[in-house]
N, C-alpha and C positions, 0 to 999 in steps of 0.2 A: 141633729141637735142645733138649737138656735144659738147663734153667736151673739156676743155682747161687745160693748166697746167701753173702755175707760182709760183715762190717762193715769199714769202712776209715776211716782218719783223713782229715778234710777237708784238701785240698791248700792249706794256708794257714799263715802264720806265727802265726796267732792261737792262744792256748792253749786246749785243749779239756779240759773238766772231766770228760767221760765216761772211764771206764777199761774198761767192758765193755758191758753192755746197758742199756736204759732202766730207770730205777728202778721197783721193783715196789710200793712202798708206796702204799696208798690212804689218804689223809688224811681224817679225819672233820672236814670243813670246814663242814658244815651248822650253822647256828645260827638262832635266831629262833623255835623252837618248831614244833610239828606240829599240824595240825588233826585233828578227829575224822573218821574215814573216812566216805565216802558210797559209793554203789553205782552201777555202770553197769547197762544194761538186762538184762544176763545175770547179775546178782548178784555181779559181781566188785567187790572193794574198791578205792576210790580215796582216797588220802590225800595231804596236802601238807605240805611243810616249807619254811621261808623262810630266806634269807640276805640280810643288808643289803648294799647296794652299797658298794664302796670309795669313798673321797672322790674327787670329780671331779678329773680331771687336766687340765692345760693352763690357758689363759687365755681371755678373751673377745676378744682382739685379732683372731684369725682363727679361723674354725670348725674348720679342719683344718690340722695341720702335717705336712709331708712330710719324712721322715728317710731317709737311706741306711740300709738295714736293718742293716748291719754295726755301726752305733752301738748297736744293741740286741742284738747277738749273732746276727742273721740273716745270717751270712756264708755265701755260697754260691760255691764255686769256679766260675769262668767257663770253661766247656768249649767255647764257641762257636769255630768255625774256618771255613775256606773251604768245607768240606764241608756247612756249614749254610746257605749262601747259595742255598737253593732250598726251595720248599714240600715237605713240611710242616715242615721243620726250622727255617726262620727265623721260624716262628710262635711259638716259645718252648715252654716246658714247663708242665705243669699244676700246680695248687696247691689245697690244701684245709686245713681246720682242724677241730679237735675235741679233746676231753680224752682223750688216749691213756692216761695213767696214773691217771685219775680222782682227781686231787688238787684239782679245782675250778677249774683254770686251763686255758684252751684252748691247745693246741699246734698246730704247723703242719707240713705235709708238702709238700715241693716237689720237682719233677722238674727235672733239668738234665743233658741228654745221657743217658748210660746210667745215671746215678746218681739216687737219691732221697735227700733229706736230711730227717731228722726234727729239728725244733726244739722242745725241751722248754721250756715257759714257766716261768720262775722268779718266781712271785708277781707277775706283771704288771710286772716291772722289766726283764727281759732274757730272752734265750733261749740255750739251750745246744744246739749242733748235733751230730748223729751221721749220717754218711753210710752208705748201704747200697748195695752193688753186687750187683744181683740177676742180671743177665744175663752179666756178665763179657765182653761183646762190645763192642769199640770202635766197630763199624760200626752198632750199633743206637742207638735213642733211646727214652726213656720219655716218653709224652705225658700221658695221664691218670694222676694219682696221687691216689687217693681214700681218705679215712678213712671206713670204713663197717663196720658190724657184720654180717658175712656169716653167721657161725655162731650168732648170736643168744644169745651168752653174756654180753652186757653190756659187752664190751670191743671197742674199735674195731680192726678189721683194716685191712690195706692192699690195695687193688686197683689194679693197674697195667696199662696197655696199651703195647705197644712196636711199633716199626717192624721188620717181618720176623720177629720172634721170638715173636709171639702175645701172649696176655694171661696174667697171673699174679695170684695173691693170696697174701698172707702172713697167716696166722691168728695173732692175738695170744694169748700165754700170760700173761694178767693184766697186760698192759702191756708185756711183753717180746716180742721177735721173734727167731727163730732159724731155721735151715734145716729144722727139724722141722715148721714151720708153712707151708712153701712148697708151693703147689699151682699146677699149670699145666693149665688145662682143655684138652680136645681142641680142635684148631683145624684149619680147612681151609686154603684158599689166600689168605685175606684178608691184605692187606699191613699194614693199620693199623686198629685200632678207635679212631677219632678222637673218638668220642662214646660215653658210657655213662650210663644212667639207672637209678636204683635205686628200688624201691617194691614194696609187697606187692600184686602184680597180682591174685593169686587169693585174697587175704584169708585166708590160712591161718596167718598169724602170723610169717612170715619174709620176708626181702627177696629179690625177684626182680630181674632186670636186663633192660634193652633195650640191645643192642650195635649201635652205628652205625658202619659201616665206610667207609673212605676208600681210594682206589686210586691215582690219579695227579694229581688236581687239574686246574689250568688247562691242562696240556699235552695232555690227552686229553678229547674231548667227552663220552664216556660210559664208565662203568666196566663191566667184564665181570660175568657172572653170579655168580662166586664172591665178589663184593664185596657181596652181599645182606645186609641187616641181619637181626638175629635177636632173638627173645624167649627169654631164659633163665629157666626156672622152677626155683626152689630146691627140691630134693628132699632136703635135709639133708646128705648126703655127696657130692652131685654136682648139676649143673644139667642139666635136660632142655631141649634146644635145638630151637627151631622157627623156620624162616624166616618173616619178615614178608611179607604180601601187599602188594607195592609195585612202583613203577618204581624200578630201582636207580639211586642217585645218590651223589654225593660228600658223605656225611653229616658235618656238623660239630657238630650239636647234637641231643640227644634229650631230651624233657621228659615226665615222668610227673606228672600233676596232675589232680585231679578238677575240671576247669573246666566240665564239664556239670552238676555239682552233684547227681549221683544217688548218690553214695557209692562209686562204683567209679572207679579210676584210668583216666584217658584218656591218650592219647599223641599227641605231635607230633614228627615227624621233620623236621629242617631240613637241606636239601641246598644245597650250593654249586652255582652255574652253572645249566645248562639244565634239569636234572631238577627237577620241582616238589616242594614240600614235601608231606608227607602228614599228615593229621589223622585220628585214630582215636578212636572212642568205645568205652569199656570195655563189653564185652558181657555182664557179670554172670556170666560163667562162667570167668573167669581168662584171657580173650583179648581181642581187639580187632576192631571192625568198621570198615572203611575208609569215611570220609565222602567222598561224591562232590560234584562241583560242582552237580549238579542239585538237591541238597537246599536250596541257598540259605543254609546255615548259616554258611559261611565265605566272605566275598566275595573276599578276596585273601590271598596270602602274598608273600614276597619272593623275588627272583631269586638272590641270593648270600647265603643265610641263614647267619649266623654264630652267633647266640645267641637263645634263647627264654626268656621268663620269664612267670609269671602272678602277679597280685596284685590286690587290691581297691583300686585307686588312688583311687576316689571315695567309699569307705566306705559303699557301698550293699549290702554283704554278698553280692556275687557276684564271681567272678573274671574279670578282663580279661587280655588277652594282648598282650605286647610282643615283636615280632620285629624284630631289627636286622640290617642287611646293609651291604655296601659302598655308600656314598652319595657317593663321591668323584667329582665331575664337574669338568670343566675350566671350567665357567661356573657362575653362580648362587652358592649358599652356599660352594662349594669355593673360589671365587676369593678369598674373604675370610678363609679359615681361617688361623690363626696357624701359623707354621712355624719350625723351628730349623735353621740350616745344619748340614750333616753334620760340618763341622770342629769344631763345638762339642758334638757328640753326647755325648761322654764327660766333659764338664767337671764335672758334679755328683758323679761317683763318688768316694767318700772313700778307699777302699782302693787303694793305689798299684799293686799287682800286677794288680788287676782293671781299673783305669783304663788301665794300660799295654797289657794284652791287648786292651781295647776299641779303643784308638787303632790298634794294628796291624791289627785286623780292619776298621776303618773305611777304612784305606788300601787294603786288599784289595778292599773294597766298590766302590771307584772303578773297578775293572776288570770289574765284573759288570753286564751289561745284559740285559733280559728281553724275551721275546716278539719282536716285529718289530725291536726295537733290538739284539738279539744278532747278532754277526757271528762266524764261525769264527775270524777272526784275533784275537779277544779272548783266545784261549789264550796269546798272547804276554805278556799282562799278568801271568801267573803267574810269569814269570821274576823279577819284582820282589819276590816273597814270600821272605823270608829263611829261614824254617824249612823244612827239607827235607820233613818230613811234611806240613806245610801246603801246600807247593808242589805235592806230588804230589796232594793232595786238590783243590787248585785246578784242576789239569789235568783230573782226572777229571770234575769238575762242568762245566767249560767244554766238554769233548768231548761229554758227555751232552747239553748244551743245543744244540750244533751238530747232533748226530744228529736231535734233534727238529725243529730249524729246517729242515734239509735233507732230512728224511724218508729218512734213510739209516741203516738198521739196522746195516750193516756197521761203522759208526763205533763201535758199542758194544764191538766187540772191541779197540779202541784204548785203552780205558780201563785204567789200571794195575791189575794183579791185586789189589793191596791195597785198592782202592776199591770194596768190595762194595756200598755204598749207591748210588754213582753208577751202577754197572752195573745194579742192580735198577731204578732210575729209568729208565734207558735202555731196557732190554728191555721193561718194562711198557708203555711208550708204544706199542709195535708189536703189542700183543696184540689179536686180532680180537674184536669184540663184536657181538652180534645187535642189531637195531633194537628200539625200545620197542614194546610192545603198543599199537596205535593206539586201541583202545577205551578202555584205561585212561588214555591220554594225553588223550583227548577229555574224560573225566570228572574230570581232575585239577583241583585248585584253581588259579585263574589267578595268575600271578606279576606283581609290580610291580617295576620296575627303578628304581635310583637313589633310592629313598625307603623309609624304614622303614614298617612296618605296625603300627598300634596297634588291636587288635581289642577294642572296648568292647561289653559285653553290652547288648543292647536287649531288656529284659524284656518290653515290650509286644508286640513282633513275634517274640520267641523266636529271635533270631539275633544275630550279631555285625556291627558296622559298623566301618569303618576310620576312625579319628578322628585319625590322625597329624598331619595339617595343622592341624586345629583345636587340638590340644593342644600343638603346637609342638615335636614330637620327630621330625619327618620326616628331619632331616639330622644325621648323626653322623660324617661323614668315613669313614675306613676302619675300620669298627667291628669289635670282637671281643666280649669278654664284656660283657653289659649286664644288670644286675639291679636290682630294687627294694629300697629300704631307707629307713627314716625317719631321716635323718642328723641332723636338728636337733631331734628329739623333739617335733614340733609337731602330731602326730596324722596326718600325711599322708606317704605313701611316695613318696620321690624316686627318680630313676634315675641310676645312675653307669655310664658307658660307657667301657671301655678301648678305645683306638684306636691306629692307627699302622701303617705298612707300609714295606717296602723298595721297593715297586713305584712307580717314577716314570720318566718318559721320560728324565730324566737324574738322577743321584744327587744331587739338590740339597738335600734337607732332610727332616725328619720332622715329623709333625703332632701335634696335641694330643688329650688326652682330653676328655670332655664330662661335665658334671654338670648335670642338670635338676632344679630345685627345684619340688616340687609346690605349686601355689598354691591350696590349699583344695579340691582335687579338680576344679577348673575348667579348669586348663591347667598347663603347665610352663614355667619360664623358665630360660634358660641362665645359671647362676651358677657356672661352673667356676672362674674367677679369684677371685670373691668368697669362695668357700668354701675356697680353697687346694688345690684338687684338680687343678691343672695338672701335667702331666709330659710333656715332649717326647721322652723316650725311648719307644721302641716297647713298648707294654704290651698283652698279649693276654689275660692271665688275672689274676684277683684273688680273694681270699677275704674274706668279711665276718665279723667276729667282734668280741666285746667283750674285747680281750686283757687289759685292766687291770681289768675287772669294776667299772667305775664307772657303768654304766647307759647308755652311749652306744655306738654302733657304730663300730668302726675297720675299716681295710682293710690287707691286705698284698698287694702286687702283685708280679708278676714283671716283668722287662724283658728284651727280646731283646738279647743282647750286653751286658748290664749286670747290676746287683745286684737283690736284692729291695728293695722300698721299704715302709716302715711309715708309714701315714697315720693319725696319732693324732687322735682326735676331741677337741676342746677345749670342746665344748658345756657351758655353765654354766646355761642356762635350759631350762625344759621338764622336766616329770616323765616318768618312764618306768617300765615294769615288764617283767619277763622271765619266761617259763615254759619249763621243760625237762620232758621226759617220760622216765620209766623204766617201761616197759610190760612186765610179766611175762606178759601175755596175748598181745599182738601183738609186732611187731618192737620191740626194746628201746628205740630212740630215738624211736619213734612216727612214723617217716617216713610221710607220707600223712595224718596226723591234722590236723584243722582246729580252731582255737581262735577262738571269737567272744566278745568282751568287751563289756559294757554299763556305761556310766558317765555321770557328769553328773547333773543334776537329774532324778530319776525314772528314771534309766538310759536317757535318750532318745538318747544318743550311743553309737555302736558301731563296732567295727573287727573285721576277720577276718584271720587268717593261716593258712597251710598249711605244714606242715613238708615240705620237699622235699630230695631228694638227686639233682638232675638239672637239666637246662637249662643255659643259659650256654654258654661255650666253655672246655673243660678246666678248669672252676672249680667248687669245691664249698665250701659254707659250714658253719660250726659249727651242729649241730642244736639250735637254740633258736628261740623266737618272741619277738620284741621289739616292744613297743607303746610308741610315744611318746604321752604323754597331755597334753602342753601344760600348761595351768594346773591340770588336774585331779589330785587327789592320791590317788585310789583308784578301784578298780573295784567296782561293785555286785554283779555276778554274771558267771559265765562258762559257756559251753556248749562241750562237747568232742564233735566228731564223730570217732569212732575209726577208725583205719586198717582195723580188722577189721569195721567196720559198727556201727551203733547210735550213740546220742547220750546224753550225761550232762550235766545242769545242776548246777553247783556254786555254791551261794549264797556271797556275800561277807560283808563287804567284804574286798577285798585292797588293802593299802596300797601305794602307789607307793614307789619307792626300794628295792625288794626283787626278788630272784630267787627264784622258787618252783619247787621240784621236785615234780612230780606222779608218784605211783607207783600203778600199777594192778596188782593181784595177785588171783589166785583165792583164795576163802575158805580153802582148805586149804594155801595157801602162806604161809610166814613172810616177814616183811620182812627 
């Protein structure tokens, strides 16, 4: 089906300041001077300019304050309905951040049902929304919504993935979007690309992609062949598509990161349920080599993988890997987890119409049970749904669940004609699939159930070891997005985990998020409540950004059947420094580039970051690298390992309290 594009006003009584398209002006916000250019190994020029941070926001009373996003203009129409009470729909929509109009302030892109909303940052004070309807189809839903520069013109484009309608991207025209920029790549029979990763796989200077597909989730043990994941190589005006060598699984996360340290991007594919995760080494030719169990490089992965991230958690200048999954058990740590009764789920929502809709949905939720708890007679609960359209959607979903439970394909024909989504879920369940290749299965990386995996690099033995228990990050409930970030600017990267689910034997409550504070690279401690990062609404995705440009990292999270939340960082202590890249030689934002900084007496302290546009669960972050420096007020020198290969050392000092933009250009290019 051909997609269309149109702007639409948000369905809200709030006053919208946009009258047409996103503003086109590029503000000259840089200040602080520019350094003399240096050169990379190929003779390209590298220069820096600096901007002083804004005054620090917040107070020292609590490290992070959580706000209903509507208080800052992050108002998103709540489209959740009974047709969403089944995976993948009740997992929520994707979110990302980046400077769309290049005015120096990071904007936000969020998916909600068939709509995506752009929130333009107004000088770190509030946001102004603009909704975009790309598909025009009520029965579809957008999952990944990514800000990424696909055509390498220096302006962030929009990449989206949908249920049943394929993938699309909108090319930016200097910060504006219109139907002229809409592209829909060729697609096969894939139901949903639940995961996507971007990086310059072949090191030719533009961004390629890895597409991870999802088919039916928990209801079916194994996806069919047409759910195979793919490598998309950017050829300028199109993508060249190649299937990955793998056992086909329900992919929820894909990560491109040079965790092997050889200068080429490696790949991890995270699958839910029985299919194992796959680890690939970059082959130095623009492709990947599958790593097998026999190599002994990777001891374990997880069984229900949701999110993957890499970071140098102990500042030893190599990348470690954190893989989170469902660790919700009936005994052990799960028995002690905090919960909020469902009748209070909507209490914190500030906008009345959103709260009212949430309350109605929660009442409907009481009539939905999953797996062995579902009974065909549950369809009678739909009679209590007041709205006619919602009632019809409720019937469709209940009949679909009964068809699965009773193994009766004929019931799919009883689903109302208007419920395309429920009908597709029903029919897909009965599709025949071939068995896995037994030889590949034998050599797959072993899976660990009910516990996260933290792969720390053992330099002496040249392999990874699982340190999740020792580090204290083995349990995170029903996890979704999990990423590293130095939240308190103390030099050590912490872990924030979004969590929560509808799945319970009875609809009794929702669970909490987790925040693990890094204790000097030795272990992590659960500081969720102490840092103010608690939220009992179901959160699956979030984006990390410095929305007010004060030098600390903030978060914006989605919530299932609820609003966006702004988590403003109040950190007052600890110095920090930020680097952004404008690369006229490689991909413009420098995705895949590594930054290593040296500081302290004689430069003996060091940290390393890698710019990534992948990993996590339907979550993408502003393309910058942030270093917390603690008591230290400057960096002595910095090394850059470029996404296109090669390394450049840039002498300092670089003063803390600044954001530095690095620009790399060929000698014959003007700035």
